[in-house]
Every structure is written in C-alpha cells, then in structure tokens.
C-alpha positions, 0 to 999 in steps of 0.5 A: 529305553529306560529301565522303568519303561521296559518293565511297564512295556513288559506289563502292558504285553502280558495282559490284555487289560491293565490299570495302573492304580494306586493300590490292588484291585481287592484294596485300591488306596484311593477313590479314583482308582476305587471307582475304575476297579468297580467299573472293571468288575461290573462289567466282568472284565478279566484284568490285572492291576499295577500298584504304583505306590509299590514302586516310585519309578513306576509311579513317575514313570508311567505318567511319562509313558503315557503322558498323562499326569495322573493315576489310574491309568487303563490301557487295553491291549497295550493302548492307553485308554484314559484315567478316571473321568475318561473311563467313567464317561465311556462307561455311562456312553457305553463306549467302554464295553464297545471298546472292550469288545472291539479289542476281543475282550468278553464283557458281562451281557447284563452290563451292556 
C-alpha cells in the first residue's frame, strides 16, 4: 500500500463523515465543494474536511482510491458515497438523510 493510501485510510478511520474537498468547510475553494458543505451544514451532520489543495499526493491519490475522477468526495463510515451531483440528488430525494441515519449519524430533524 502506498504512503498516500495509508494516509487516506488513516483519515477515514478517524472520522465517521469525511469530505475530501478543495478548501476547508469554513472556506470552500470551489463551487462543488461549497455545495456539499452547504448540504452537510444544513443537515447538521458533524463532519471533517480534508483540503486536497494542500497535498497534491492526496489530491491525485483520493481519485485512485475511490476510482472516482472528481473532487469533492464524501465518505460515511469509510465508505465512498459520491461526489457533488450524487450527494445533491441523494439529499433532494431524502436518501442522504436516510443513509446517515442508517449509519448511526444524527441528522437535524427539521431537515428530514
């Protein structure tokens, strides 16, 4: 296993909800990352972000790790859920909220 994969796996083990993104949750640096942050914040889900702009190895490595070509990428309990379009569609259909609840992650009830 490469050093980058080991770092990615270590980050995933340490967080129930982890967003690999451009920028930070407080300061997203692309519109797609910003959309996912808005959804997670709206749902009140506790999450952490990994700024792929700070480490080109992680920026490329996460794409290979998930076999998904774009960033942001959302992981729940170590499982890749999707990128911006998938997360937005799941949220609008109520599937994202259900996915969080099925994984024991609290979701703000007013958002359900």
